C-alpha positions as CSV (number, residue, x, y, z in Angstrom):
1,M,-111.5,102.5,19.6
2,V,-113.5,101.8,16.5
3,S,-116.4,99.4,17.0
4,P,-115.8,95.9,15.6
5,I,-119.2,96.1,13.8
6,L,-118.0,99.2,12.0
7,W,-114.9,97.4,10.9
8,V,-116.9,94.5,9.6
9,I,-119.1,96.9,7.6
10,F,-116.1,98.7,6.2
11,L,-114.3,95.6,5.1
12,E,-117.4,94.1,3.5
13,C,-118.2,97.3,1.7
14,Q,-114.7,97.5,0.5
15,Y,-114.4,94.1,-0.9
16,F,-117.9,92.6,-1.4
17,R,-120.6,93.5,-3.9
18,I,-123.8,91.6,-3.5
19,A,-125.0,91.4,-7.1
20,V,-128.7,91.3,-8.0
21,L,-129.2,88.1,-10.0
22,P,-132.0,85.5,-9.3
23,S,-134.2,87.7,-7.1
24,G,-131.3,88.9,-5.2
25,D,-130.2,85.3,-4.6
26,L,-126.5,85.5,-5.5
27,S,-123.8,87.0,-3.4
28,V,-120.9,87.7,-5.8
29,P,-117.8,89.0,-4.1
30,A,-116.2,91.6,-6.2
31,F,-114.1,94.7,-5.6
32,W,-116.2,97.8,-4.8
33,G,-115.3,99.8,-7.9
34,S,-116.2,103.1,-9.2
35,N,-119.7,101.9,-10.3
36,A,-120.9,101.6,-6.7
37,G,-123.5,104.2,-7.3
38,V,-125.5,102.1,-9.8
39,L,-127.9,99.3,-9.0
40,S,-126.0,96.4,-10.5
41,V,-124.7,95.4,-13.9
42,S,-127.3,92.7,-14.5
43,V,-130.3,94.9,-13.6
44,V,-128.9,97.9,-15.6
45,E,-128.4,95.7,-18.6
46,G,-131.9,94.2,-18.2
47,L,-133.4,97.8,-18.1
48,A,-131.4,98.8,-21.2
49,L,-132.8,95.8,-23.1
50,L,-136.3,96.6,-21.9
51,D,-135.9,100.2,-23.1
52,L,-134.8,98.9,-26.5
53,G,-137.9,96.7,-26.8
54,V,-135.9,93.5,-26.4
55,S,-136.7,90.9,-23.8
56,P,-134.3,91.2,-20.8
57,Y,-134.3,87.4,-20.7
58,S,-133.0,86.9,-24.2
59,G,-129.4,86.7,-22.9
60,A,-127.9,84.8,-20.0
61,I,-127.2,87.8,-17.6
62,F,-130.6,88.9,-16.2
63,H,-132.4,86.5,-13.8
64,E,-134.7,88.8,-11.9
65,T,-138.5,88.6,-11.9
66,P,-140.5,90.8,-14.3
67,L,-142.3,92.7,-11.5
68,I,-138.9,93.7,-10.1
69,I,-137.5,95.0,-13.3
70,Y,-140.7,97.0,-14.0
71,L,-140.5,98.4,-10.5
72,F,-136.9,99.6,-11.1
73,H,-137.8,100.8,-14.6
74,F,-139.7,103.6,-12.9
75,L,-137.7,104.0,-9.7
76,I,-134.1,103.5,-11.0
77,E,-133.2,107.1,-10.1
78,Y,-134.4,106.5,-6.5
79,A,-132.8,103.1,-6.0
80,E,-131.0,104.0,-2.8
81,L,-134.2,105.4,-1.3
82,V,-136.1,102.3,-2.3
83,F,-133.8,100.0,-0.5
84,M,-133.6,102.1,2.6
85,I,-137.4,102.4,2.8
86,T,-137.7,98.7,2.2
87,D,-135.5,97.8,5.1
88,V,-137.4,100.2,7.4
89,L,-140.7,98.6,6.3
90,T,-139.3,95.2,7.0
91,A,-138.3,96.3,10.5
92,V,-141.7,97.8,11.2
93,A,-143.5,94.6,10.0
94,L,-141.3,92.5,12.2
95,Y,-141.9,94.8,15.1
96,L,-145.7,94.6,14.8
97,A,-145.6,90.8,14.1
98,I,-143.6,90.0,17.3
99,Q,-145.7,92.5,19.3
100,D,-148.8,90.5,18.5
101,F,-147.0,87.2,18.9
102,N,-146.0,88.1,22.4
103,K,-149.6,88.7,23.3
104,V,-150.5,85.3,22.1
105,V,-147.6,83.7,24.0
106,F,-148.6,85.5,27.2
107,K,-152.3,84.3,26.9
108,K,-151.2,80.8,26.1
109,Q,-148.9,80.7,29.2
110,K,-151.6,82.0,31.4
111,L,-154.1,79.4,30.1
112,L,-151.6,76.5,30.6
113,I,-150.8,77.7,34.1
114,E,-154.5,77.7,35.0
115,L,-155.0,74.2,33.6
116,D,-151.9,73.0,35.6
117,K,-150.2,71.9,32.4
118,Y,-146.9,73.2,33.7
119,A,-144.8,71.6,36.5
120,P,-145.0,73.5,39.9
121,D,-141.2,74.3,40.0
122,V,-140.8,76.0,36.6
123,A,-141.8,79.6,37.6
124,E,-138.3,80.8,36.6
125,L,-138.9,79.5,33.0
126,I,-142.1,81.4,32.5
127,Q,-141.8,84.6,30.4
128,T,-143.1,87.7,32.2
129,P,-144.7,90.7,30.4
130,M,-141.7,92.8,31.6
131,E,-139.2,90.5,29.9
132,M,-141.3,90.4,26.7
133,H,-141.9,94.2,26.6
134,Y,-138.8,95.2,24.6
135,I,-138.5,92.1,22.5
136,P,-140.3,93.6,19.4
137,L,-138.0,96.7,19.5
138,K,-135.0,94.4,19.8
139,V,-136.1,92.4,16.8
140,A,-136.5,95.6,14.7
141,L,-133.1,96.9,15.8
142,F,-131.5,93.5,15.3
143,Y,-132.6,93.7,11.7
144,L,-131.8,97.4,11.0
145,L,-128.4,97.5,12.7
146,N,-127.2,94.1,11.6
147,P,-124.0,94.5,9.5
148,Y,-125.4,92.0,7.0
149,T,-128.5,94.2,6.5
150,V,-126.4,97.2,6.0
151,M,-124.2,95.5,3.5
152,S,-127.2,94.2,1.6
153,C,-128.7,97.7,1.5
154,V,-125.4,99.4,0.4
155,A,-125.0,96.8,-2.3
156,K,-128.6,97.4,-3.4
157,S,-129.5,93.7,-3.4
158,T,-133.1,92.9,-4.1
159,C,-132.9,90.4,-1.3
160,A,-134.0,93.4,0.8
161,I,-137.3,93.4,-1.2
162,N,-137.7,89.7,-0.7
163,N,-137.1,90.1,3.0
164,S,-139.8,92.8,3.2
165,V,-142.3,90.5,1.4
166,I,-141.5,87.7,3.9
167,A,-141.8,90.1,6.8
168,F,-145.3,91.2,5.7
169,F,-146.2,87.6,5.2
170,I,-145.2,86.8,8.8
171,L,-147.2,89.9,10.0
172,A,-150.3,88.8,8.1
173,T,-150.0,85.3,9.4
174,I,-149.6,86.3,13.0
175,K,-152.5,88.7,12.7
176,G,-154.6,85.8,11.4
177,S,-155.3,87.1,7.9
178,A,-155.3,84.0,5.7
179,F,-155.9,86.0,2.5
180,L,-153.0,88.4,3.0
181,S,-150.8,85.7,4.3
182,A,-151.4,83.6,1.1
183,V,-150.8,86.7,-1.1
184,F,-147.5,87.6,0.5
185,L,-146.4,84.0,0.5
186,A,-147.2,83.8,-3.2
187,L,-145.1,87.0,-3.8
188,A,-142.2,85.6,-1.8
189,T,-142.4,82.3,-3.7
190,Y,-142.6,84.1,-7.0
191,Q,-139.4,85.9,-6.1
192,S,-137.2,82.9,-5.2
193,L,-139.2,79.6,-5.0
194,Y,-137.8,78.5,-1.6
195,P,-140.4,80.4,0.6
196,L,-142.8,77.6,-0.6
197,T,-141.6,75.8,2.5
198,L,-143.0,78.5,4.8
199,F,-146.5,77.3,3.8
200,A,-146.4,74.6,6.5
201,P,-145.7,76.9,9.6
202,A,-148.1,79.5,8.3
203,L,-150.9,76.9,8.0
204,L,-150.2,75.5,11.4
205,Y,-150.3,79.0,13.0
206,L,-153.6,79.9,11.2
207,L,-155.1,76.6,12.3
208,Q,-154.3,77.4,15.9
209,R,-155.8,80.9,15.5
210,Q,-159.0,79.3,14.3
211,F,-158.9,76.7,17.1
212,I,-159.0,73.9,14.5
213,P,-157.4,70.6,15.7
214,I,-154.4,69.4,13.8
215,K,-155.6,65.9,13.1
216,L,-155.5,64.1,9.8
217,K,-159.0,62.7,10.4
218,S,-160.5,66.1,11.1
219,K,-162.7,67.5,8.3
220,S,-162.3,71.0,9.5
221,F,-158.5,70.6,9.2
222,W,-158.6,69.5,5.6
223,L,-161.2,72.1,4.7
224,Y,-159.2,75.0,6.1
225,T,-156.0,73.5,4.5
226,M,-157.7,73.4,1.1
227,Q,-158.9,77.0,1.5
228,Y,-155.5,78.4,2.4
229,A,-153.8,76.3,-0.3
230,S,-156.3,77.6,-2.9
231,L,-155.8,81.2,-1.9
232,Y,-152.0,80.7,-2.2
233,L,-152.1,78.9,-5.6
234,C,-154.6,81.4,-7.0
235,S,-152.4,84.3,-5.9
236,L,-149.3,82.7,-7.4
237,V,-151.1,82.0,-10.7
238,V,-152.4,85.6,-10.9
239,I,-148.8,87.0,-10.3
240,I,-147.3,84.8,-12.9
241,C,-150.0,85.6,-15.4
242,L,-149.4,89.3,-14.7
243,S,-145.7,88.8,-15.4
244,F,-146.7,87.2,-18.8
245,F,-148.9,90.1,-19.8
246,L,-146.1,92.6,-18.9
247,L,-143.6,90.8,-21.1
248,N,-145.9,89.0,-23.5
249,S,-143.6,86.0,-23.1
250,W,-142.9,83.1,-20.8
251,D,-139.1,83.5,-21.1
252,F,-138.8,84.6,-17.5
253,I,-139.7,81.1,-16.2
254,P,-136.6,79.3,-17.3
255,S,-134.4,82.4,-16.8
256,V,-135.5,82.9,-13.2
257,Y,-136.7,79.6,-11.8
258,G,-134.7,77.3,-14.0
259,F,-131.6,79.3,-13.1
260,I,-132.3,78.9,-9.4
261,L,-132.9,75.1,-9.6
262,S,-130.3,74.1,-12.2
263,V,-127.5,76.3,-10.7
264,P,-125.6,77.1,-13.9
265,D,-123.7,80.1,-12.6
266,L,-120.8,78.9,-10.4
267,T,-119.6,82.4,-9.5
268,P,-118.1,82.2,-5.9
269,N,-120.6,83.2,-3.2
270,I,-121.4,82.5,0.4
271,G,-123.3,79.3,-0.4
272,L,-122.4,75.6,-0.6
273,F,-123.1,75.0,-4.3
274,W,-120.5,76.8,-6.3
275,Y,-117.3,75.1,-5.3
276,F,-118.8,71.6,-5.2
277,F,-120.2,71.8,-8.8
278,A,-117.2,73.6,-10.2
279,E,-115.2,70.4,-9.3
280,M,-118.0,68.0,-10.3
281,F,-117.9,65.7,-13.3
282,E,-120.6,66.9,-15.7
283,H,-122.4,63.5,-15.9
284,F,-122.9,63.6,-12.1
285,S,-124.1,67.2,-11.8
286,L,-127.9,66.6,-12.3
287,F,-128.0,63.9,-9.6
288,F,-126.2,66.1,-7.0
289,V,-128.1,69.2,-8.0
290,C,-131.3,67.3,-7.0
291,V,-129.7,66.1,-3.8
292,F,-128.5,69.6,-2.8
293,Q,-131.9,71.2,-3.7
294,I,-133.8,68.6,-1.7
295,N,-132.1,69.9,1.5
296,V,-134.3,73.0,1.7
297,F,-137.5,70.9,1.4
298,F,-136.5,67.7,3.1
299,Y,-136.7,69.0,6.7
300,T,-140.1,70.6,6.4
301,I,-142.3,67.6,7.1
302,P,-140.3,66.3,10.2
303,L,-140.1,69.8,11.6
304,A,-143.9,70.2,11.0
305,I,-144.5,67.0,13.0
306,K,-142.2,67.9,15.8
307,L,-143.1,71.6,16.1
308,K,-146.8,71.5,15.2
309,E,-147.6,73.2,18.5
310,H,-144.9,75.9,18.0
311,P,-145.3,77.2,14.4
312,V,-143.4,80.5,14.9
313,F,-140.3,78.7,16.1
314,F,-140.8,76.3,13.1
315,L,-140.9,79.4,10.9
316,F,-137.7,80.7,12.3
317,V,-135.9,77.4,11.8
318,Q,-137.2,77.1,8.2
319,L,-136.0,80.6,7.4
320,A,-132.5,79.6,8.6
321,I,-132.6,76.4,6.5
322,I,-133.5,78.4,3.4
323,S,-130.7,80.9,4.0
324,I,-128.1,78.1,4.4
325,F,-129.2,75.6,1.7
326,K,-130.5,77.8,-1.1
327,S,-128.5,77.8,-4.3
328,Y,-127.6,81.5,-4.3
329,P,-127.7,82.8,-0.7
330,T,-127.0,86.4,0.3
331,M,-126.0,88.2,3.4
332,G,-129.5,89.6,3.6
333,D,-131.0,86.2,4.0
334,I,-128.9,85.7,7.1
335,A,-130.0,89.0,8.5
336,L,-133.7,88.1,8.3
337,Y,-133.6,85.0,10.4
338,M,-131.1,86.5,12.8
339,A,-133.5,89.3,13.6
340,F,-135.7,86.6,15.4
341,L,-132.9,85.7,17.9
342,P,-134.2,88.2,20.6
343,V,-137.6,86.4,20.5
344,W,-135.8,83.3,21.9
345,S,-133.8,85.2,24.5
346,H,-135.4,83.0,27.2
347,L,-133.5,80.0,25.7
348,Y,-130.1,81.4,26.4
349,R,-129.7,79.5,29.7
350,F,-130.0,76.2,27.7
351,L,-127.7,77.1,24.8
352,R,-124.5,75.0,24.9
353,N,-122.1,76.6,22.4
354,I,-123.4,80.1,21.8
355,F,-120.1,81.8,22.6
356,I,-118.0,79.6,20.3
357,L,-120.5,79.8,17.5
358,S,-120.8,83.5,17.8
359,C,-117.0,83.8,17.5
360,V,-117.0,81.5,14.5
361,L,-119.6,83.6,12.6
362,I,-117.9,86.9,13.5
363,F,-114.4,85.7,12.5
364,C,-115.7,84.2,9.3
365,S,-117.3,87.5,8.4
366,F,-113.9,89.2,8.9
367,L,-112.1,86.6,6.8
368,F,-114.5,86.6,3.9
369,P,-113.1,89.8,2.3
370,V,-109.6,89.1,3.4
371,L,-109.4,85.7,1.7
372,W,-111.2,87.0,-1.3
373,H,-108.6,89.7,-1.7
374,L,-105.8,87.2,-1.3
375,W,-107.3,84.9,-3.9
376,I,-108.4,87.4,-6.6
377,Y,-106.1,90.4,-6.2
378,A,-103.0,89.4,-4.3
379,G,-102.8,86.0,-6.0
380,S,-101.3,84.4,-2.8
381,A,-104.3,82.1,-2.2
382,N,-106.7,80.0,-4.2
383,S,-110.4,79.0,-4.2
384,N,-109.8,76.4,-1.4
385,F,-109.1,79.2,1.1
386,Y,-112.3,81.1,0.3
387,Y,-114.4,77.9,0.2
388,A,-113.0,76.8,3.6
389,I,-114.3,79.9,5.2
390,T,-117.6,79.6,3.3
391,L,-117.9,76.0,4.6
392,T,-117.0,77.0,8.2
393,F,-119.5,79.9,8.1
394,N,-122.3,77.6,7.0
395,I,-121.4,74.9,9.5
396,G,-121.5,77.6,12.2
397,Q,-125.0,78.6,11.1
398,I,-126.2,74.9,11.1
399,L,-124.8,74.4,14.6
400,L,-126.3,77.7,15.8
401,I,-129.8,76.6,14.7
402,S,-129.3,73.1,16.1
403,D,-128.3,74.6,19.4
404,Y,-131.5,76.8,19.5
405,F,-133.5,73.8,18.5
406,Y,-132.0,71.7,21.3
407,A,-132.6,74.5,23.8
408,F,-136.2,75.0,22.7
409,L,-137.0,71.3,23.1
410,R,-135.2,71.1,26.5
411,R,-137.2,74.1,27.9
412,E,-140.5,72.5,26.7
413,Y,-139.6,69.3,28.4
414,Y,-138.7,71.1,31.7
415,L,-142.0,73.0,31.6
416,T,-144.0,69.8,31.5
417,H,-141.8,67.5,33.8
418,G,-140.2,70.1,36.1
419,L,-136.6,71.4,36.5
420,H,-135.6,68.9,39.1
421,L,-135.9,65.5,37.5
422,T,-135.7,62.3,39.6
423,R,-135.4,58.6,38.9
424,Q,-137.9,56.0,40.2
425,D,-135.6,55.4,43.2
426,G,-135.6,59.1,44.1
427,T,-132.1,60.0,42.9
428,E,-131.4,62.9,40.6
429,A,-131.8,62.3,36.9
430,M,-130.1,63.9,34.0
431,L,-132.0,64.9,30.8
432,V,-130.4,63.7,27.5
433,L,-132.1,64.7,24.3
434,K,-131.4,62.5,21.3
């Protein structure tokens, strides 16, 4: 019997083409035609314009960053190899990052046990070195063998490059290198803007590495925050200026960042924007674009307050939020945050709907190409069918992350107060998180 994963890969490769538009940020379903061996129409046309001495941003087709187009200007003949190597480098970076993170977790657990910060009856909730030993390998394999990663690589989406940059940013942050962390975060922001929200979890983790208290009245807190922010902003300015010198023009700013923020292209994808704005009255569009875009940034401050002691879990949740609420999401964005699921394997006992949500995501992945084919080629369906699956898929992701968030908070409460909760009268109590 053929593996269901192979069927998913086959169906997606047959009917889906993830086009390379705003830094790989647009999944455009389209039949996998005879031009499957080329990078993408937009990038090829951008390269052709560049060869003719014309700015690739002079039209309305190309929305990639200048550094990416110059990279493929020299490596266009080795595009397949570039994407395969990029995915391998991402997996290696994630492996090394989680390996170092596990060491930090083990030391923190040992210290808290010695200080009697944990309740006496929570030994079964403590992670052991044996349980944590294979987690880095699982994370790497979860990324490399994920059907979404495979589809993104086969389609040659530059989302793979963005994932690699974010993975090295995570590695640098967990290793405690503020300079490299700021540089890679600046590169990720330069690619697609939304990684700006990863500044908060990175700063919180680096502050913990430096044993600096997270207090608004602390001078050391503000001094380190200003240093990290300065490194980040200076790196971002240098990268943008380098792009200007390569093109001798600022045309890429409205073509790349304006495109991401204003969402002018309503080509169907796996995101929440396209259908809503296709049906929207023009005079309401600016207001609702702002409302939709705020979603990515709105949750950062509350999460930073709630998870200030757990910045890596905060980072995981923020990556998921970006992949759900960005204007042009791709399958590769989903693959990146799902690679972190083995890190939270100790939360499985507290998850409430993991089986149902897993089924929802798997069935939606099957139905994406089916309903696209019925809509575009068979003519027996319409856009409502495809958007219904898109909406269900994104709701499934939101509920999945919410379930993990609930499980994480529940475990943390049990670690402090004990597994067997009692009321003041001695009867058994039930924990309800609101």
